[in-house]
Wavefront OBJ file of the C-alpha trace (Angstrom):
o trace
v 17.045 15.286 1.804
v 16.073 12.008 3.469
v 18.302 10.030 1.110
v 21.154 12.455 1.747
v 20.642 12.007 5.494
v 20.721 8.217 5.164
v 23.868 8.398 2.985
v 25.581 10.731 5.477
v 24.672 8.599 8.507
v 25.580 5.191 7.068
v 28.369 5.960 4.629
v 30.037 9.015 6.199
v 29.413 8.714 9.940
v 29.407 4.901 10.224
v 32.060 4.450 7.549
v 30.237 1.673 5.711
v 30.680 1.284 1.968
v 27.775 1.591 -0.468
v 29.191 -1.482 -2.185
v 28.656 -3.773 0.817
v 25.463 -5.692 1.572
v 25.350 -4.339 5.126
v 25.793 -0.749 3.949
v 22.993 -1.062 1.382
v 20.664 -2.759 3.878
v 21.222 -0.192 6.644
v 20.938 2.705 4.209
v 17.620 1.307 2.960
v 16.403 0.833 6.557
v 17.271 4.389 7.670
v 15.858 6.016 4.532
v 12.597 4.063 4.457
v 12.041 4.251 8.216
v 12.403 8.034 8.157
v 10.288 8.386 5.024
v 7.451 6.093 6.100
v 7.189 7.390 9.673
v 7.098 10.936 8.336
v 4.438 9.943 5.803
v 2.450 8.112 8.461
v 2.435 11.154 10.702
v 1.584 13.608 7.903
v -1.185 11.418 6.471
v -2.615 10.719 9.929
v -2.613 14.460 10.632
v -4.319 15.155 7.312
v -6.982 12.558 8.048
v -7.415 14.110 11.484
v -8.025 17.515 9.923
v -10.508 16.032 7.465
v -12.334 14.156 10.219
v -12.447 17.266 12.411
v -13.707 19.753 9.845
v -15.532 17.777 7.186
v -18.846 15.943 7.590
v -17.808 12.273 7.466
v -21.502 11.343 7.445
v -21.848 12.807 3.954
v -18.923 10.826 2.573
v -20.120 7.681 4.339
v -23.606 8.114 2.917
v -22.238 8.686 -0.576
v -19.985 5.608 -0.536
v -22.610 3.449 1.186
v -25.533 4.344 -1.055
v -27.241 1.278 -2.504
v -28.173 3.120 -5.658
v -24.462 3.493 -6.354
v -23.637 -0.185 -5.736
v -20.426 -1.009 -7.539
v -19.650 2.631 -8.279
v -18.465 3.328 -4.727
v -15.865 0.566 -5.085
v -14.659 1.995 -8.393
v -14.500 5.474 -6.858
v -12.435 4.148 -3.942
v -10.128 2.365 -6.407
v -9.743 5.583 -8.436
v -8.955 7.495 -5.240
v -6.325 4.872 -4.443
v -4.845 5.239 -7.926
v -4.370 9.023 -7.641
v -2.890 8.958 -4.127
v 0.919 8.545 -4.241
v 1.184 6.149 -1.305
v 2.820 2.760 -0.887
v 0.988 -0.041 0.899
v 2.438 0.911 4.277
v 1.656 4.629 4.123
v -1.906 3.790 2.983
v -2.672 2.269 6.395
v -3.527 5.606 8.107
v -6.075 6.285 5.364
v -7.415 2.759 5.867
v -7.846 3.539 9.579
v -9.514 6.855 8.775
v -11.931 5.200 6.339
v -12.893 2.512 8.852
v -13.301 5.007 11.698
v -15.404 7.198 9.452
v -17.865 4.350 8.858
v -16.889 3.681 5.236
v -17.828 0.051 4.356
v -14.883 -2.324 4.716
v -15.177 -3.594 1.136
v -14.932 -0.039 -0.194
v -11.950 0.612 2.087
v -10.234 -2.542 0.812
v -10.738 -1.369 -2.792
v -8.671 1.689 -1.888
v -6.069 -0.361 -0.005
v -5.606 -2.730 -2.966
v -5.295 -0.077 -5.663
v -3.311 2.588 -3.822
v 0.094 0.843 -3.892
v -0.414 -0.622 -7.387
v -0.819 2.655 -9.249
v 0.728 6.083 -8.761
v 1.659 8.881 -11.111
v 5.436 8.391 -10.835
v 5.189 4.666 -11.594
v 2.802 5.350 -14.494
v 5.226 7.847 -16.039
v 8.158 5.456 -15.621
v 6.145 2.517 -16.960
v 5.020 4.513 -20.007
v 8.582 5.630 -20.747
v 9.815 2.039 -20.496
v 7.037 -0.046 -22.099
v 4.825 2.475 -23.949
v 1.328 3.778 -23.287
v -0.555 0.732 -24.574
v 0.904 -1.593 -21.951
v 0.722 1.160 -19.322
v -3.005 1.682 -19.896
v -3.564 -2.084 -19.698
v -1.720 -2.118 -16.377
v -3.756 0.830 -15.002
v -7.052 -0.696 -16.107
v -6.065 -4.043 -14.590
v -5.223 -2.419 -11.265
v -8.557 -0.585 -11.164
v -10.500 -3.737 -12.069
v -8.561 -5.707 -9.468
v -9.371 -3.224 -6.698
v -13.004 -2.771 -7.716
v -13.921 -6.437 -8.179
v -12.106 -7.663 -5.066
v -13.626 -4.844 -3.018
v -17.109 -5.937 -4.108
v -16.397 -9.617 -3.378
v -14.777 -8.994 0.000
v -17.473 -6.498 0.929
v -20.133 -9.184 0.547
v -18.321 -11.481 3.012
v -19.009 -9.177 6.012
v -15.437 -9.313 7.308
v -15.679 -6.462 9.824
v -15.610 -8.949 12.702
v -12.060 -9.879 11.724
v -10.641 -6.398 12.253
v -8.041 -6.222 15.032
v -9.098 -5.483 18.640
v -7.289 -2.137 18.371
v -9.497 -1.083 15.461
v -12.563 -2.482 17.223
v -11.811 -0.204 20.179
v -11.505 2.775 17.849
v -14.853 1.882 16.290
v -16.489 1.649 19.703
v -15.450 5.181 20.641
v -18.490 7.480 20.467
v -18.803 9.207 17.085
v -18.942 12.949 16.882
v -22.458 14.313 16.668
v -23.285 16.867 14.035
v -23.406 19.545 16.754
v -19.977 18.527 18.032
v -18.611 18.537 14.506
v -20.022 21.996 13.923
v -18.486 23.230 17.188
v -15.122 21.744 16.234
v -15.259 23.323 12.807
v -15.930 26.705 14.404
v -12.742 26.547 16.508
v -9.670 28.330 15.157
v -7.378 25.952 13.345
v -4.369 26.632 15.594
v -6.402 25.716 18.705
v -7.603 22.527 17.070
v -4.187 21.510 15.684
v -2.503 20.213 18.905
v -5.270 17.654 19.517
v -5.133 16.569 15.855
v -1.348 16.117 15.969
v -1.569 14.216 19.265
v -4.129 11.831 17.778
v -1.900 11.374 14.700
v 1.050 10.535 16.952
v -1.061 7.936 18.800
v -1.774 6.217 15.465
v 1.914 6.273 14.481
v 2.941 4.962 17.901
v 0.364 2.190 17.614
v 1.871 0.811 14.381
v 5.524 1.756 15.044
v 6.795 -1.724 15.958
v 5.105 -3.294 12.939
v 6.556 -0.643 10.628
v 10.091 -1.206 11.935
v 9.812 -4.992 11.591
v 8.421 -4.687 8.072
v 11.117 -2.269 6.908
v 13.836 -4.439 8.477
v 12.614 -7.405 6.407
v 12.599 -5.277 3.271
v 16.078 -3.912 4.026
v 17.501 -7.419 4.404
v 16.018 -8.452 1.048
v 17.228 -5.230 -0.584
v 20.767 -5.558 0.700
v 21.438 -9.284 0.511
v 19.355 -10.731 -2.358
v 21.004 -9.992 -5.745
v 18.818 -8.668 -8.546
v 20.030 -11.441 -10.906
v 18.497 -14.023 -8.570
v 14.996 -13.129 -9.767
v 15.898 -12.966 -13.452
v 17.645 -16.346 -13.314
v 14.607 -18.061 -11.777
v 11.880 -16.396 -13.832
v 13.319 -16.649 -17.351
v 11.172 -19.599 -18.339
v 8.004 -20.291 -20.297
v 6.845 -22.947 -17.830
v 3.407 -22.734 -16.256
v 4.944 -22.163 -12.844
v 6.791 -18.962 -13.856
v 3.915 -16.683 -12.795
v 3.306 -18.383 -9.396
v 7.071 -18.398 -8.794
v 7.230 -14.670 -9.586
v 4.512 -13.997 -7.012
v 6.194 -16.173 -4.367
v 9.582 -14.508 -4.903
v 7.981 -11.055 -4.731
v 6.261 -11.511 -1.360
v 9.367 -11.029 0.854
v 10.324 -7.845 -1.008
v 9.323 -4.313 -0.067
v 9.163 -1.392 -2.501
v 6.691 0.989 -4.065
v 5.547 0.736 -7.663
v 8.040 3.337 -8.902
v 10.902 1.444 -7.278
v 9.927 -1.843 -8.945
v 9.651 -0.512 -12.523
v 13.460 -0.565 -13.108
v 13.556 -4.156 -11.805
v 10.730 -5.114 -14.192
v 12.675 -3.551 -17.061
v 15.735 -5.653 -16.161
v 13.650 -8.815 -15.901
v 12.059 -8.283 -19.338
v 15.441 -7.478 -20.901
v 16.759 -10.818 -19.560
v 13.970 -12.825 -21.171
v 11.250 -12.858 -18.525
v 7.783 -12.742 -20.108
v 6.100 -9.363 -19.693
v 3.047 -10.850 -17.973
v 5.276 -12.670 -15.484
v 7.232 -9.475 -14.816
v 4.008 -7.476 -14.321
v 2.682 -10.121 -11.918
v 5.982 -9.833 -10.047
v 5.561 -6.049 -9.862
v 1.971 -6.293 -8.609
v 2.965 -8.845 -5.978
v 5.889 -6.748 -4.723
v 3.738 -3.667 -4.134
v 0.492 -5.391 -3.182
v 1.506 -8.597 -1.367
v 4.727 -7.824 0.449
v 5.521 -9.560 3.723
v 6.365 -6.209 5.338
v 2.863 -4.990 4.424
v 1.334 -8.073 6.067
v 3.378 -7.401 9.187
v 2.128 -3.819 9.355
v -1.470 -4.787 8.586
v -1.425 -7.081 11.625
v -2.055 -3.972 13.707
v -5.385 -3.311 11.976
v -6.464 -6.814 10.861
v -6.616 -10.261 12.414
v -4.513 -12.990 10.805
v -7.688 -14.509 9.356
v -8.597 -11.261 7.586
v -5.011 -10.831 6.375
v -5.143 -14.380 4.986
v -8.427 -13.716 3.176
v -7.161 -10.375 1.852
v -3.794 -11.717 0.650
v -5.293 -14.931 -0.699
v -7.830 -13.125 -2.871
v -5.265 -10.596 -4.139
v -2.802 -13.419 -4.895
v -5.376 -15.335 -6.943
v -6.279 -12.193 -8.896
v -2.622 -11.386 -9.637
v -1.977 -14.956 -10.827
v -4.929 -14.768 -13.217
v -3.789 -11.364 -14.499
v -0.230 -12.674 -14.997
v -1.439 -15.554 -17.168
v -3.790 -13.187 -19.013
v -0.974 -10.701 -19.729
v 1.263 -13.486 -21.055
v -1.500 -14.531 -23.476
v -2.362 -11.089 -24.869
v 0.868 -9.069 -24.645
l 1 2 3 4 5 6 7 8 9 10 11 12 13 14 15 16 17 18 19 20 21 22 23 24 25 26 27 28 29 30 31 32 33 34 35 36 37 38 39 40 41 42 43 44 45 46 47 48 49 50 51 52 53 54 55 56 57 58 59 60 61 62 63 64 65 66 67 68 69 70 71 72 73 74 75 76 77 78 79 80 81 82 83 84 85 86 87 88 89 90 91 92 93 94 95 96 97 98 99 100 101 102 103 104 105 106 107 108 109 110 111 112 113 114 115 116 117 118 119 120 121 122 123 124 125 126 127 128 129 130 131 132 133 134 135 136 137 138 139 140 141 142 143 144 145 146 147 148 149 150 151 152 153 154 155 156 157 158 159 160 161 162 163 164 165 166 167 168 169 170 171 172 173 174 175 176 177 178 179 180 181 182 183 184 185 186 187 188 189 190 191 192 193 194 195 196 197 198 199 200 201 202 203 204 205 206 207 208 209 210 211 212 213 214 215 216 217 218 219 220 221 222 223 224 225 226 227 228 229 230 231 232 233 234 235 236 237 238 239 240 241 242 243 244 245 246 247 248 249 250 251 252 253 254 255 256 257 258 259 260 261 262 263 264 265 266 267 268 269 270 271 272 273 274 275 276 277 278 279 280 281 282 283 284 285 286 287 288 289 290 291 292 293 294 295 296 297 298 299 300 301 302 303 304 305 306 307 308 309 310 311 312 313 314 315 316 317 318 319 320 321 322 323
């Protein structure tokens, strides 16, 4: 329905052609803006319901337990893998994790893995490249999220969260009695406050979302697909770094990148280079960095993107050696 709305607005009402760069860019902007803002609101509302009725202390204690060191990062990565969110729609869950007292490293494990793996992309990847390569990709994404979460968690980066998040963290937590009282309220009486809080979160990141989608729309509409294939069809050592650099300005979810990866491989791009390109598109996009500015300082964004970039480069070279 959202795609039909975007087609009707841009192609029918505005009279733009689907064959023009401007028409494609505006259609992408309208569709993704509507989709992501709707997802942001729904996910924020869901997190509000969970925070209101479920004991966050129990989840925090489980994911913070020292006897489970390492496992909590893997569990967060697995949770990211089974949630069908792109990097931008994962931000409300990131906020909910941080507000709930979940360690930042564990939260980053989720944020890294969530856009890399989802069930639609897995099905498309398996149909295109077979289950062997698909399982290698899934395992690599889980290892990437788990290991980087552990490393970043040891750096104590909480001080580099944005002032907006710091203010949210300084708000007094709900006591167990307050949580019990809230849980006893009828759902319909509790819902307006939950929806209002969800709207505050959406409003807080709205400008960053619009800027990020506008960048992605410009890339989608004006950069031809052959541009990437022409520049990556090489066995040189710089093919993998170039794939990552070219992927950063793009914006798409994993399912949307799989057809592009198929085209790249069919035009002679090494599979490892194409997979590094895919990981960089969904995990390192410039629009994502723009949106993350609302919840992270530039220093934390630099550390986060730098570590993910290094890991993707290593995985790209590794894939080219073994696949």
